[in-house]
C-alpha positions as CSV (number, residue, x, y, z in Angstrom):
1,M,0.0,0.0,0.0
2,E,1.6,3.2,-1.1
3,E,1.6,6.2,1.2
4,E,0.7,9.6,-0.2
5,L,3.0,12.3,1.2
6,G,1.3,15.2,-0.5
7,L,-0.6,17.8,1.4
8,S,-3.9,18.9,0.0
9,L,-5.6,22.3,0.3
10,G,-8.1,20.8,2.7
11,D,-5.2,19.5,4.9
12,M,-3.7,23.0,5.0
13,V,-7.0,24.5,6.0
14,K,-7.4,21.9,8.8
15,A,-3.9,22.5,10.0
16,I,-4.7,26.2,10.4
17,K,-8.1,25.7,11.9
18,R,-6.6,23.2,14.4
19,R,-4.6,26.0,16.0
20,W,-6.7,28.9,15.1
21,Y,-6.1,30.6,18.4
22,L,-2.5,31.2,17.4
23,L,-3.7,33.3,14.5
24,I,-5.3,35.7,17.1
25,I,-2.9,35.6,20.0
26,I,0.4,36.0,18.1
27,P,-0.7,38.9,15.9
28,I,-2.1,40.7,19.0
29,I,1.2,40.3,20.8
30,V,3.2,41.4,17.7
31,A,0.9,44.4,17.3
32,V,1.4,45.5,21.0
33,L,5.2,45.1,20.7
34,A,5.2,46.9,17.4
35,N,3.1,49.8,18.8
36,F,5.5,50.1,21.8
37,Y,8.5,50.2,19.5
38,V,6.9,52.7,17.1
39,V,5.9,55.1,19.9
40,N,9.2,55.0,21.7
41,Y,11.8,54.4,19.1
42,T,10.6,55.6,15.7
43,V,9.6,58.9,14.0
44,D,8.0,59.7,10.7
45,V,10.5,60.7,8.0
46,Y,9.9,62.5,4.8
47,T,11.7,62.6,1.5
48,A,12.0,65.5,-1.0
49,Q,13.4,65.0,-4.4
50,V,14.9,67.3,-7.1
51,K,15.7,66.1,-10.6
52,L,18.8,67.4,-12.5
53,Y,19.4,67.2,-16.2
54,T,22.9,67.0,-17.7
55,L,23.7,68.0,-21.2
56,F,27.1,69.0,-22.9
57,D,27.1,71.2,-25.9
58,Y,29.9,72.3,-28.3
59,V,30.3,74.3,-31.6
60,D,31.4,72.3,-34.6
61,T,33.6,73.6,-37.5
62,T,30.6,75.1,-39.2
63,G,29.7,77.2,-36.2
64,T,26.6,75.1,-35.3
65,T,25.9,74.2,-31.7
66,R,25.6,70.5,-31.1
67,Y,25.0,68.3,-28.0
68,D,27.2,65.4,-27.0
69,L,24.6,62.9,-25.7
70,S,27.0,60.1,-25.0
71,S,29.4,62.3,-22.9
72,S,26.4,63.7,-20.9
73,A,25.3,60.2,-19.9
74,Y,28.9,59.3,-19.1
75,F,29.3,62.2,-16.7
76,V,26.2,61.3,-14.7
77,N,28.2,58.8,-12.6
78,D,30.8,61.4,-11.8
79,Y,28.2,63.9,-10.8
80,K,26.7,61.4,-8.4
81,E,29.9,61.5,-6.4
82,L,30.4,65.3,-6.7
83,I,27.0,66.2,-5.4
84,Q,28.0,65.3,-1.8
85,A,31.4,67.0,-2.0
86,P,32.3,69.1,1.1
87,E,32.3,72.3,-0.9
88,V,28.8,71.7,-2.2
89,M,27.4,70.8,1.2
90,R,29.0,73.8,3.0
91,E,27.7,76.2,0.4
92,T,24.2,74.7,0.6
93,C,24.2,75.1,4.4
94,S,25.5,78.7,4.1
95,R,22.8,79.8,1.8
96,L,20.1,78.2,3.9
97,G,21.6,79.9,7.0
98,W,22.3,76.6,8.7
99,P,25.4,76.2,10.9
100,G,25.8,72.7,9.5
101,W,24.0,69.8,8.0
102,P,21.2,68.8,10.4
103,N,21.6,65.5,12.3
104,G,19.4,62.8,11.0
105,M,19.0,64.3,7.6
106,S,20.5,62.2,4.8
107,V,21.2,62.7,1.2
108,G,20.8,60.1,-1.5
109,V,21.8,60.3,-5.2
110,S,20.5,58.0,-7.9
111,A,20.4,57.9,-11.7
112,V,18.8,55.5,-14.2
113,Q,21.4,53.8,-16.3
114,D,21.9,55.2,-19.9
115,T,19.9,58.4,-19.1
116,R,21.0,62.0,-18.3
117,F,18.8,62.5,-15.2
118,I,20.1,62.6,-11.6
119,T,17.7,62.4,-8.7
120,I,18.8,64.0,-5.4
121,S,16.8,62.8,-2.4
122,V,16.9,64.5,1.0
123,T,15.3,62.6,3.9
124,G,14.5,63.9,7.4
125,V,11.9,64.4,10.0
126,N,11.0,68.0,8.9
127,P,9.4,67.9,5.5
128,E,9.8,71.7,4.8
129,M,13.6,71.5,5.6
130,C,13.9,68.5,3.3
131,M,12.3,70.4,0.5
132,Q,14.5,73.5,1.0
133,A,17.7,71.4,1.3
134,A,16.9,69.5,-1.9
135,N,16.2,72.5,-4.0
136,M,19.2,74.5,-2.7
137,L,21.5,71.4,-3.1
138,G,20.4,71.1,-6.8
139,Q,21.0,74.8,-7.4
140,V,24.4,74.9,-5.7
141,F,25.6,71.9,-7.5
142,S,24.5,73.3,-10.9
143,E,26.6,76.5,-10.2
144,Y,29.5,74.3,-8.9
145,I,29.7,72.4,-12.1
146,R,29.3,75.6,-14.2
147,N,32.3,77.2,-12.3
148,M,34.4,74.0,-12.4
149,L,33.9,73.2,-16.2
150,N,33.1,76.7,-17.3
151,Q,30.0,75.3,-19.0
152,D,26.4,75.4,-18.2
153,S,25.8,71.6,-18.5
154,V,23.7,70.8,-15.4
155,H,20.2,72.2,-14.9
156,V,17.4,71.7,-12.4
157,A,14.7,69.9,-14.4
158,V,12.1,69.3,-11.6
159,E,12.1,71.2,-8.3
160,A,11.3,69.4,-5.1
161,T,7.9,69.9,-3.6
162,L,6.7,69.7,0.0
163,P,6.3,66.0,0.9
164,T,2.9,65.3,2.5
165,W,3.2,61.6,3.3
166,P,6.1,59.9,5.3
167,S,8.5,58.0,3.1
168,N,8.7,55.2,5.6
169,G,4.9,54.6,5.2
170,G,4.0,56.4,8.4
171,R,4.3,55.0,11.9
172,G,0.6,54.3,12.0
173,S,0.8,51.8,9.3
174,M,3.7,49.9,10.9
175,V,1.5,48.3,13.6
176,P,-1.2,46.8,11.2
177,M,1.6,45.8,8.8
178,A,3.4,44.0,11.6
179,A,0.2,42.2,12.7
180,L,-0.6,41.2,9.2
181,G,2.9,40.0,8.6
182,S,2.9,37.9,11.7
183,L,-0.5,36.5,10.8
184,V,0.8,35.3,7.4
185,L,4.0,33.9,9.1
186,V,1.9,32.0,11.6
187,A,-0.3,30.5,8.9
188,F,2.8,29.4,6.9
189,A,4.4,28.0,10.1
190,L,1.3,25.9,10.8
191,V,1.2,24.6,7.2
192,A,4.9,23.8,7.4
193,L,4.5,21.9,10.7
194,E,1.7,19.9,9.1
195,I,3.9,19.0,6.2
196,L,6.7,18.0,8.5
197,N,4.3,16.1,10.8
198,T,4.3,12.4,9.8
199,K,1.7,11.3,12.4
200,V,-1.7,10.1,11.5
201,R,-4.6,12.4,12.6
202,S,-8.3,11.8,12.7
203,D,-9.1,15.0,10.8
204,S,-6.8,14.1,7.9
205,D,-8.2,12.3,4.9
206,A,-7.2,8.9,6.4
207,D,-9.8,7.0,4.4
208,V,-8.3,8.4,1.1
209,R,-4.7,8.2,2.2
210,F,-4.9,4.6,3.4
211,K,-7.7,3.4,1.2
212,T,-9.9,2.1,4.0
213,N,-12.9,3.1,6.1
214,V,-12.7,5.3,9.1
215,L,-15.3,3.6,11.3
216,S,-15.4,6.1,14.2
217,S,-13.4,8.7,16.1
218,V,-13.5,7.8,19.8
219,F,-13.3,10.9,21.9
220,S,-10.8,11.2,24.7
221,Y,-11.7,9.5,28.0
222,K,-8.5,9.6,30.0
223,K,-10.2,11.4,32.9
224,E,-13.0,8.8,33.1
225,M,-10.6,5.9,32.7
226,D,-8.4,7.2,35.6
227,T,-11.5,7.5,37.8
228,F,-12.6,4.1,36.7
229,L,-9.4,2.4,37.7
230,K,-8.6,4.4,40.9
231,K,-12.1,3.7,42.4
232,H,-12.0,0.1,41.4
233,M,-15.3,0.5,39.6
234,S,-14.6,-2.5,37.3
235,R,-16.3,-5.0,39.6
236,E,-19.5,-3.0,39.9
237,S,-20.1,-1.5,36.4
238,N,-19.1,-1.9,32.8
239,L,-16.4,0.4,31.3
240,L,-18.7,2.0,28.7
241,A,-21.3,3.2,31.3
242,C,-18.5,5.2,33.1
243,M,-17.5,7.1,30.0
244,N,-18.5,10.6,29.0
245,E,-21.4,11.1,26.6
246,Y,-19.0,11.9,23.7
247,T,-17.2,8.6,24.1
248,Q,-20.4,6.6,24.5
249,E,-21.8,8.1,21.3
250,S,-18.6,7.4,19.3
251,I,-18.6,3.8,20.5
252,K,-22.3,3.5,19.3
253,K,-21.2,4.8,16.0
254,L,-18.4,2.3,15.8
255,A,-20.7,-0.6,16.5
256,L,-23.1,0.6,13.8
257,N,-20.4,1.2,11.2
258,I,-18.9,-2.2,11.8
259,Q,-22.2,-3.7,10.7
260,F,-22.2,-1.5,7.6
261,A,-18.6,-2.3,6.8
262,A,-19.5,-6.0,6.9
263,M,-21.9,-5.3,4.0
264,G,-24.4,-7.9,5.0
265,E,-21.9,-10.8,5.3
266,P,-21.7,-12.8,8.5
267,L,-19.6,-11.2,11.2
268,R,-19.2,-13.6,14.1
269,T,-15.5,-13.1,14.9
270,L,-13.6,-9.8,15.1
271,T,-9.9,-9.0,15.6
272,V,-8.9,-5.7,17.2
273,T,-5.3,-4.7,16.8
274,S,-3.2,-1.5,16.7
275,T,0.2,-0.4,15.5
276,T,2.0,0.4,18.7
277,P,1.3,-0.1,22.5
278,K,-0.8,2.3,24.5
279,E,-3.2,3.3,21.7
280,G,-6.2,2.2,23.8
281,K,-6.9,-0.9,21.8
282,S,-8.0,-3.0,24.8
283,S,-10.3,-0.2,26.2
284,V,-11.9,0.2,22.8
285,S,-12.4,-3.6,22.5
286,L,-14.1,-3.8,25.9
287,M,-16.3,-0.7,25.3
288,L,-17.4,-2.1,21.9
289,A,-18.2,-5.4,23.6
290,C,-20.3,-3.7,26.2
291,E,-22.2,-1.8,23.6
292,L,-23.0,-4.9,21.5
293,A,-24.0,-6.8,24.7
294,S,-26.4,-4.0,25.6
295,Q,-28.1,-4.6,22.3
296,G,-29.0,-8.1,23.4
297,K,-26.1,-10.0,21.7
298,N,-24.1,-12.7,23.5
299,V,-20.5,-11.3,23.2
300,L,-17.3,-13.0,24.2
301,I,-14.2,-10.8,24.5
302,A,-11.0,-12.8,24.4
303,D,-7.8,-11.3,25.6
304,M,-5.2,-12.4,23.1
305,D,-2.5,-9.9,24.0
306,Y,-0.2,-12.4,25.7
307,R,2.5,-9.8,26.4
308,S,0.3,-7.1,28.1
309,P,-3.2,-8.4,29.0
310,M,-5.5,-5.6,30.1
311,I,-9.1,-6.9,29.7
312,G,-9.0,-8.7,33.1
313,R,-7.8,-5.6,34.8
314,Y,-10.7,-3.6,33.4
315,L,-13.2,-6.3,34.3
316,G,-11.7,-6.8,37.8
317,R,-11.4,-10.5,37.4
318,R,-8.9,-13.1,36.2
319,N,-9.3,-16.8,35.1
320,K,-6.8,-19.5,35.9
321,K,-7.2,-21.1,32.4
322,D,-7.2,-19.5,29.0
323,I,-7.3,-20.4,25.3
324,M,-3.9,-22.1,25.4
325,D,-5.4,-24.6,27.8
326,Y,-8.3,-25.2,25.4
327,L,-6.1,-25.5,22.4
328,N,-3.8,-28.0,24.2
329,G,-6.8,-30.1,25.2
330,S,-6.4,-29.6,28.9
331,A,-9.6,-27.5,29.4
332,K,-13.1,-27.2,28.0
333,L,-14.7,-24.1,26.6
334,T,-16.8,-23.6,29.7
335,E,-13.6,-23.6,31.8
336,V,-11.8,-20.8,29.9
337,V,-14.9,-18.6,29.6
338,T,-16.1,-16.4,32.5
339,R,-19.4,-14.6,32.9
340,T,-19.0,-10.8,33.7
341,N,-21.3,-8.5,35.7
342,T,-22.5,-7.0,32.4
343,P,-25.4,-9.0,31.0
344,N,-24.7,-10.9,27.8
345,L,-20.9,-10.2,28.1
346,F,-18.4,-13.1,28.7
347,F,-14.6,-13.0,29.1
348,M,-11.7,-15.2,28.2
349,D,-8.4,-14.4,30.0
350,S,-4.8,-14.6,28.9
351,N,-2.3,-16.1,31.3
352,H,0.3,-17.8,29.0
353,R,2.8,-15.1,28.0
354,M,3.9,-16.7,24.8
355,A,3.0,-16.6,21.1
356,V,0.2,-18.9,19.8
357,N,1.4,-19.3,16.3
358,A,2.0,-23.0,16.9
359,N,-1.6,-23.6,18.1
360,L,-3.4,-21.7,15.3
361,D,-4.0,-24.9,13.4
362,S,-6.5,-26.0,16.0
363,F,-7.9,-22.5,16.3
364,S,-10.7,-23.2,13.8
365,R,-12.2,-25.8,16.1
366,F,-12.3,-23.2,18.9
367,L,-14.1,-20.7,16.6
368,E,-16.7,-23.1,15.5
369,E,-17.5,-24.1,19.1
370,C,-17.7,-20.4,20.1
371,K,-20.2,-19.7,17.3
372,Q,-22.6,-22.2,19.0
373,Y,-22.9,-20.0,22.1
374,F,-22.0,-16.5,21.2
375,D,-23.2,-14.0,18.5
376,L,-19.8,-12.3,18.3
377,V,-16.3,-13.1,19.6
378,I,-13.9,-10.1,19.9
379,F,-10.2,-10.8,20.0
380,D,-8.0,-8.2,21.6
381,T,-4.6,-8.9,20.2
382,S,-1.0,-7.6,20.4
383,P,0.0,-4.5,18.4
384,L,0.7,-5.6,14.9
385,G,3.4,-3.1,14.5
386,M,5.5,-5.0,17.0
387,F,4.3,-8.6,16.8
388,I,2.9,-10.8,14.1
389,D,0.4,-12.6,16.3
390,A,-2.5,-10.3,15.2
391,A,-1.9,-10.9,11.5
392,S,-2.1,-14.7,11.9
393,L,-5.3,-14.4,14.0
394,A,-6.8,-11.8,11.6
395,A,-6.5,-14.2,8.7
396,K,-8.8,-16.6,10.5
397,T,-11.5,-14.2,11.7
398,D,-14.4,-12.6,9.9
399,G,-13.1,-9.0,10.2
400,T,-10.4,-6.8,11.6
401,I,-10.3,-3.3,12.9
402,V,-7.2,-1.2,13.6
403,V,-7.2,1.2,16.5
404,V,-5.1,4.3,15.9
405,A,-4.3,6.8,18.6
406,D,-4.9,10.2,17.2
407,G,-1.7,12.0,16.4
408,R,0.7,9.4,17.9
409,V,1.3,6.9,15.0
410,E,3.7,7.4,12.2
411,R,2.1,7.1,8.7
412,K,4.7,4.7,7.5
413,D,4.2,2.4,10.5
414,L,0.4,2.3,9.9
415,T,1.0,1.7,6.2
416,K,3.2,-1.2,7.1
417,V,0.6,-2.7,9.4
418,L,-2.2,-2.4,6.8
419,G,0.2,-4.0,4.3
420,Q,0.7,-7.0,6.6
421,L,-3.1,-7.5,7.0
422,E,-3.4,-7.3,3.2
423,Q,-0.6,-9.8,2.7
424,V,-2.3,-12.4,4.9
425,K,-5.6,-11.6,3.1
426,A,-7.3,-10.5,6.3
427,R,-10.7,-8.7,5.9
428,L,-10.0,-5.2,7.1
429,L,-13.2,-3.4,8.1
430,G,-11.5,-0.1,8.8
431,L,-9.7,2.2,11.2
432,V,-10.8,3.5,14.6
433,F,-9.2,6.8,15.8
434,N,-8.9,6.9,19.6
435,F,-8.2,9.6,22.1
436,V,-9.6,12.3,19.8
437,N,-10.0,15.7,21.4
438,H,-13.8,16.3,21.4
439,K,-13.3,20.1,21.8
440,E,-12.2,20.3,18.2
441,K,-15.6,19.0,17.2
442,S,-17.6,20.3,20.1
443,Y,-19.9,22.6,18.1
444,Y,-21.8,19.7,16.4
445,Y,-21.9,17.5,19.4
446,N,-23.0,20.2,21.8
447,R,-25.9,21.0,19.5
448,Y,-26.6,17.3,19.2
449,Y,-26.7,16.7,22.9
450,R,-28.7,19.9,23.6
451,Y,-31.2,18.5,21.1
452,G,-31.2,15.2,22.8
453,D,-31.7,16.8,26.3
454,Q,-34.7,18.8,25.0
455,H,-36.3,15.5,23.9
456,K,-35.5,13.9,27.2
457,S,-37.2,16.7,29.2
458,E,-40.2,16.5,26.8
459,R,-40.5,12.8,27.4
460,R,-40.3,13.2,31.2
461,R,-42.9,16.0,31.0
462,T,-45.2,13.8,28.9
463,R,-44.8,10.8,31.2
464,G,-45.6,13.1,34.2
465,L,-48.8,14.3,32.5
466,S,-49.8,10.7,31.6
467,S,-49.3,9.6,35.2
468,R,-51.4,12.4,36.6
469,R,-54.2,11.6,34.0
470,E,-54.1,8.0,35.0
471,Q,-54.4,8.9,38.7
472,Q,-57.4,11.2,37.9
473,D,-59.1,8.4,35.9
474,D,-58.6,6.0,38.8
475,E,-60.1,8.4,41.3
476,E,-63.1,9.0,39.1
């Protein structure tokens, strides 16, 4: 199965929406800092410009005045250096009545190549002084060249006018420009992080990327799970009943979509695996089993994770014998299956910490016998990304689902796992994203549950009215 590394426009939008708050917080911080810098460390500056035109003339042998255009363009570069000569600057200050050139006022000289125009720019904080200095500098320089070359070859073409708008854009525009620039940079940074991020996320187009169904996104339940284990609630109630409403709803969706994914074909045995440890595979398996049992189905959940069995811990019970004893002929099915406190839910423990590859030849007999007593058998197996047990088991069951912890699994590792299932010709029903942050999708679900709460209150009110009417009828 080939992994697609490209990032679509939709992925970019999702990457930005996922951390939308940064698009507000960072520009605000930048705007505040920029405003502080502008107020305390910057001033508006203005630029006045005067344009000079250079042209050499001479009298030919016939007495006709001609103009040397090539020499005029050539001398432009020399004039650029002479404009800021000490003699020119001193004379300019003298005529303006200034004791010296003002601090902070700068002079710039530029010329377009292959032309005879020179632009003198004077920049400072006082626009009127800039205009006066530019015009006087152009006039003094014209006289300076006339006296030096004894030729009237430099003329003021366009006088400087009073600048009305700061040449640095104005201090007021710096703050919004800084905020806008930071906004763009943050957006680019979020997209860049998404490109560099190789983890599988629930809001990415996983069904397209991995060419399989996404059966459900199970919302995070860490707080409820910690409470469940600390208070030893496993002996009194099932795991699903202790979860939040978001998690319960996503498990119901998972149970429904598994039936749709089966496409009407018999689904009596189901393998649940993952890519890496600690993706919540066992908790999803047990919550799914509780949901199906609540629908009236006889469900057996078998802990096949021989290296890290967790189902018994969640159920608060262990069994001395397991499937290994059954496959070896030392125990009957009734001896390895235990009834739980949840109606219609049965449990098969895992005690032998060893692989079962050597016993899978007799596994078909075990499946056939289970089908006589149970509507569905769920096998909680080892992570397929680390051990091959799950692939061997998946090849013998009616369907397989892969639990993926949201944002924790490398795309290449999940691709490898799906490739292994495809290689053994296992029937992959789809992916289940686990530990998804429900706040990212809270708008829809909050509306959904408010809608449900309204109907609950209406049903309670209706039942109350019906009860009062029945009492009135009995009294009459």
